[in-house]
Backbone bond lengths (Angstrom), bond angles and torsions (degrees), N, CA, C in turn:
res aa  C-N    CA-C-N  psi(-1)  N-CA   C-N-CA  omega(-1)  CA-C   N-CA-C  phi
1 M - - - 1.437 - - 1.532 110.49 -
2 Y 1.321 115.28 -28.63 1.466 119.51 178.53 1.521 110.22 -58.34
3 F 1.321 116.81 -46.46 1.461 120.61 -177.43 1.526 111.44 -67.06
4 L 1.318 116.69 -34.56 1.464 119.78 176.69 1.528 110.25 -63.84
5 R 1.322 117.08 -41.73 1.469 120.50 177.51 1.532 110.76 -65.56
6 Q 1.319 117.11 -36.08 1.467 120.33 177.91 1.532 110.70 -65.44
7 L 1.327 116.30 -40.57 1.462 119.68 177.71 1.528 110.75 -62.84
8 K 1.320 116.68 -35.84 1.459 121.00 177.16 1.529 110.43 -65.14
9 K 1.345 116.82 -40.60 1.469 120.79 178.85 1.520 111.62 -62.51
10 F 1.329 116.55 -32.98 1.461 120.76 -179.71 1.523 112.42 -85.05
11 N 1.345 116.56 9.32 1.463 122.83 177.42 1.525 113.62 56.35
12 L 1.318 115.99 41.53 1.461 120.38 175.58 1.530 109.14 -69.96
13 P 1.325 118.95 146.54 1.470 120.57 178.40 1.540 111.00 -61.45
14 K 1.328 115.40 153.55 1.474 120.63 -178.74 1.519 111.79 -58.11
15 T 1.327 116.46 -38.72 1.468 118.90 -178.18 1.523 111.22 -61.60
16 M 1.308 117.46 -39.07 1.467 120.84 178.90 1.527 110.76 -67.76
17 M 1.347 116.54 -38.94 1.460 119.50 178.89 1.531 110.68 -68.15
18 V 1.336 117.04 -36.15 1.463 119.84 176.65 1.522 110.06 -65.65
19 H 1.327 117.64 -40.99 1.471 120.84 176.78 1.525 110.48 -61.42
20 F 1.322 117.22 -42.81 1.465 120.85 177.70 1.530 109.96 -62.29
21 Y 1.335 116.60 -46.71 1.460 120.99 179.08 1.530 110.71 -57.74
22 T 1.337 116.38 -47.71 1.463 120.79 -177.99 1.524 111.46 -63.37
23 A 1.316 116.45 -43.76 1.460 120.15 -176.25 1.522 112.88 -72.68
24 I 1.310 118.14 -38.24 1.458 120.48 -173.12 1.529 111.98 -102.27
25 I 1.297 118.06 -60.93 1.466 121.32 -170.95 1.527 111.45 -75.33
26 E 1.332 117.16 -49.76 1.464 120.05 -178.30 1.521 111.47 -63.50
27 S 1.322 117.39 -37.28 1.465 119.07 179.69 1.526 111.75 -64.50
28 I 1.317 116.77 -33.61 1.465 120.15 176.86 1.528 109.99 -72.85
29 L 1.338 117.12 -44.97 1.459 121.02 -179.04 1.519 112.49 -62.51
30 T 1.312 117.50 -34.28 1.462 120.90 -173.85 1.522 113.21 -101.78
31 S 1.299 117.39 13.35 1.456 119.97 177.70 1.527 109.09 -60.03
32 S 1.312 116.93 117.18 1.476 124.10 -178.69 1.526 112.60 57.55
33 I 1.318 117.56 35.02 1.462 121.57 -177.38 1.527 112.06 -61.37
34 T 1.322 117.94 -29.04 1.462 119.98 -179.68 1.527 111.25 -65.63
35 I 1.313 116.89 -23.58 1.458 120.89 -179.23 1.526 111.45 -90.23
36 W 1.305 118.40 -49.35 1.463 120.51 -169.89 1.521 115.07 -89.90
37 Y 1.325 119.34 -19.02 1.467 120.63 -170.61 1.529 112.90 -60.63
38 T 1.322 118.31 -49.34 1.461 119.49 -175.33 1.523 112.44 -69.58
39 A 1.318 117.52 -26.47 1.459 120.57 179.89 1.527 112.45 -88.17
40 A 1.316 118.00 -10.23 1.465 121.10 -179.44 1.525 110.29 -71.48
41 T 1.313 115.39 146.72 1.460 119.68 178.27 1.522 109.92 -74.87
42 T 1.315 115.54 161.06 1.458 120.69 177.65 1.520 110.24 -60.50
43 Q 1.316 116.28 -36.55 1.463 120.88 179.15 1.530 110.84 -64.09
44 D 1.332 116.68 -43.63 1.470 119.84 178.68 1.525 111.53 -65.14
45 K 1.327 116.57 -42.28 1.467 120.19 178.02 1.523 110.55 -62.83
46 G 1.324 116.14 -38.15 1.467 120.51 178.23 1.513 112.08 -64.47
47 R 1.327 116.41 -40.54 1.467 120.02 177.95 1.521 111.25 -62.86
48 L 1.314 116.62 -42.77 1.464 119.85 179.46 1.528 111.09 -69.60
49 Q 1.328 116.41 -37.43 1.462 119.66 178.20 1.524 110.43 -65.37
50 R 1.328 117.44 -31.78 1.462 121.50 177.16 1.530 110.91 -61.95
51 I 1.316 116.96 -37.06 1.470 120.85 177.03 1.529 109.55 -63.00
52 I 1.318 116.03 -42.22 1.466 120.22 179.73 1.527 110.03 -64.77
53 R 1.332 117.34 -43.66 1.476 120.41 178.61 1.529 110.96 -62.45
54 F 1.326 117.30 -38.61 1.462 120.26 178.20 1.531 109.92 -63.72
55 A 1.324 116.83 -43.23 1.459 120.30 177.93 1.533 110.78 -63.02
56 E 1.339 117.14 -36.79 1.468 120.41 176.69 1.518 110.89 -60.54
57 K 1.327 116.67 -42.18 1.465 120.49 179.53 1.520 111.52 -66.00
58 V 1.318 117.35 -39.87 1.464 120.65 -179.90 1.523 110.33 -67.29
59 I 1.330 115.83 -46.64 1.468 120.19 -176.70 1.528 110.87 -74.85
60 G 1.324 116.17 -40.05 1.463 119.91 -179.24 1.507 113.23 92.97
61 C 1.330 118.03 26.61 1.458 121.19 176.22 1.528 109.15 -149.63
62 N 1.330 116.08 165.92 1.460 121.05 179.79 1.523 110.70 -77.74
63 L 1.324 115.36 141.53 1.456 122.42 177.16 1.524 108.31 -122.87
64 P 1.332 118.18 154.43 1.468 119.87 -179.22 1.531 111.70 -66.10
65 S 1.340 115.79 142.51 1.463 120.90 179.04 1.530 109.48 -75.79
66 L 1.316 115.73 171.49 1.468 120.33 178.45 1.521 110.47 -60.45
67 H 1.329 117.23 -42.70 1.470 120.12 179.72 1.531 110.44 -62.72
68 D 1.324 116.34 -40.74 1.465 120.30 179.09 1.526 111.71 -65.48
69 L 1.312 117.62 -25.85 1.462 121.52 177.07 1.525 111.09 -83.53
70 H 1.330 116.69 -33.04 1.459 121.72 -175.78 1.522 112.70 -72.87
71 A 1.319 117.64 -48.84 1.463 121.88 -172.13 1.535 113.84 -57.85
72 P 1.332 120.24 -52.44 1.478 117.98 -178.04 1.524 112.94 -66.69
73 R 1.316 117.44 -32.77 1.465 119.76 178.91 1.522 110.70 -68.26
74 T 1.327 116.34 -40.24 1.456 120.04 178.40 1.521 110.36 -66.68
75 L 1.328 117.36 -42.79 1.461 120.59 177.97 1.528 111.48 -61.85
76 R 1.324 116.69 -41.40 1.460 120.58 179.77 1.530 110.86 -63.50
77 W 1.335 116.08 -44.92 1.461 120.27 -179.29 1.528 110.61 -66.76
78 A 1.325 117.35 -42.12 1.459 121.49 178.97 1.525 110.49 -63.31
79 G 1.322 117.21 -37.50 1.465 120.60 176.64 1.512 112.33 -62.81
80 K 1.320 116.55 -39.00 1.464 120.48 177.39 1.523 110.91 -66.02
81 I 1.329 116.64 -39.54 1.471 120.61 179.08 1.524 110.32 -66.45
82 A 1.337 116.80 -43.33 1.465 120.91 -179.68 1.518 111.75 -64.94
83 A 1.323 117.56 -29.79 1.459 121.59 -178.23 1.527 112.98 -84.65
84 D 1.324 118.62 -12.51 1.458 122.06 -175.56 1.531 110.38 -110.99
85 P 1.333 118.57 99.13 1.469 120.49 -177.95 1.528 113.68 -65.65
86 S 1.324 118.54 -17.34 1.460 120.52 179.65 1.534 112.57 -82.89
87 Y 1.337 117.13 -9.78 1.460 120.49 -179.61 1.529 109.27 -72.37
88 P 1.337 118.74 135.45 1.464 120.73 -177.45 1.538 114.34 -58.14
89 G 1.307 118.20 -31.36 1.462 121.28 -179.59 1.514 113.95 -89.45
90 H 1.326 117.51 5.65 1.472 121.11 -177.45 1.529 111.49 -59.62
91 K 1.325 117.48 -37.07 1.467 121.37 -177.98 1.525 111.86 -66.33
92 L 1.334 117.01 -20.09 1.454 120.40 -179.82 1.524 112.06 -76.42
93 S 1.320 117.52 -9.62 1.461 120.68 178.52 1.526 110.20 -104.18
94 E 1.322 116.24 52.49 1.462 123.35 -178.76 1.524 109.80 -80.91
95 T 1.332 116.74 134.35 1.464 119.98 179.75 1.519 110.13 -84.94
96 L 1.312 115.67 152.05 1.460 122.16 175.14 1.524 109.14 -73.78
97 P 1.330 118.33 165.25 1.474 119.87 -179.71 1.525 113.93 -55.38
98 S 1.328 117.82 -27.83 1.464 119.99 179.02 1.531 111.28 -67.54
99 G 1.334 117.12 -22.69 1.452 121.60 -179.24 1.515 113.38 80.54
100 R 1.318 117.49 -1.43 1.462 121.25 -175.73 1.526 112.29 -93.24
101 R 1.333 116.75 -46.28 1.462 121.22 -175.24 1.521 110.59 -111.90
102 L 1.329 114.51 160.47 1.459 120.48 174.84 1.523 109.34 -90.10
103 R 1.319 115.04 150.19 1.461 120.15 178.64 1.523 109.05 -70.96
104 S 1.327 116.12 129.47 1.458 121.00 178.00 1.527 109.28 -71.75
105 I 1.287 115.11 143.66 1.454 120.41 179.30 1.525 107.51 -85.42
106 R 1.315 115.93 124.52 1.466 120.68 -179.59 1.521 109.56 -76.86
107 T 1.318 115.21 127.18 1.456 120.54 177.43 1.518 108.80 -133.88
108 K 1.316 115.72 146.60 1.455 120.29 -179.31 1.526 112.00 -97.02
109 T 1.305 116.73 -24.05 1.459 119.67 -176.26 1.521 110.29 -120.97
110 S 1.324 115.35 154.37 1.465 119.22 178.16 1.520 110.36 -68.42
111 R 1.321 117.06 -23.31 1.466 120.03 178.12 1.526 110.36 -60.29
112 H 1.325 116.71 -40.71 1.463 119.90 178.77 1.519 112.00 -83.72
113 R 1.314 117.26 -27.90 1.461 121.17 178.61 1.521 111.05 -68.02
114 N 1.328 116.54 -27.52 1.459 121.39 -176.29 1.523 113.60 -95.50
115 I 1.324 117.43 26.33 1.457 119.99 174.23 1.527 108.76 -101.38
116 F 1.302 116.51 179.36 1.460 121.20 -171.03 1.530 113.78 -61.38
117 F 1.319 118.87 -51.41 1.465 120.63 -169.74 1.526 114.03 -62.91
118 P 1.335 120.79 -49.25 1.476 117.66 177.02 1.526 112.97 -61.50
119 T 1.312 116.67 -36.86 1.459 120.38 178.45 1.525 110.72 -65.77
120 A 1.320 116.84 -44.15 1.459 121.04 -179.36 1.524 110.85 -64.14
121 V 1.326 117.08 -42.27 1.468 120.28 178.77 1.530 110.00 -62.07
122 G 1.327 116.91 -43.10 1.461 120.55 178.06 1.523 112.21 -61.95
123 L 1.324 117.34 -43.01 1.464 120.48 178.96 1.529 111.40 -65.71
124 I 1.321 117.11 -40.08 1.469 120.69 178.87 1.525 110.07 -64.47
125 N 1.330 116.26 -45.73 1.467 119.59 -179.98 1.524 111.38 -63.29
126 N 1.333 117.83 -40.43 1.466 120.44 177.51 1.517 111.15 -64.56
127 A 1.333 116.88 -40.14 1.469 120.34 178.89 1.521 110.29 -65.23
128 R 1.326 116.88 -39.13 1.481 120.07 179.41 1.531 111.12 -69.80
129 D 1.343 116.68 -34.08 1.474 119.52 178.51 1.519 110.85 -66.38
130 R 1.336 117.26 -35.88 1.473 121.36 -179.18 1.520 111.92 -77.35
131 D 1.326 117.41 -24.79 1.459 121.75 -178.56 1.525 109.42 -78.86
132 P 1.340 119.24 120.02 1.477 120.73 -176.50 1.526 113.79 -72.59
133 H 1.320 119.07 -13.59 1.468 121.29 -176.24 1.488 111.68 -85.10
């Protein structure tokens, strides 16, 4: 954040500061976000979101939230897994008889509910429900 504030002092254009934020700060914040995001506590997510809000104030424009960064990355990764039959988790993306939605993975504990596969299946099903085609 120090370097972002320094760039602001040097009157760098907003686009350059956004590029710096995306390349340096966002890449650190979202490292393996598809794995840790759903298991993170609300307090931890709030702390990370505070960093994003601070960067928004320094730059002077809106930046994507953690949730906005997590969802498309998880969908992209889940799509790659569903398309690759050799992937060990491919069987976890089984479609229901209707062919429209994926079968939800049954879990008894929140520890297992908050891992990648149940979250990815939920995001895929929600995306398919919103898609009219």
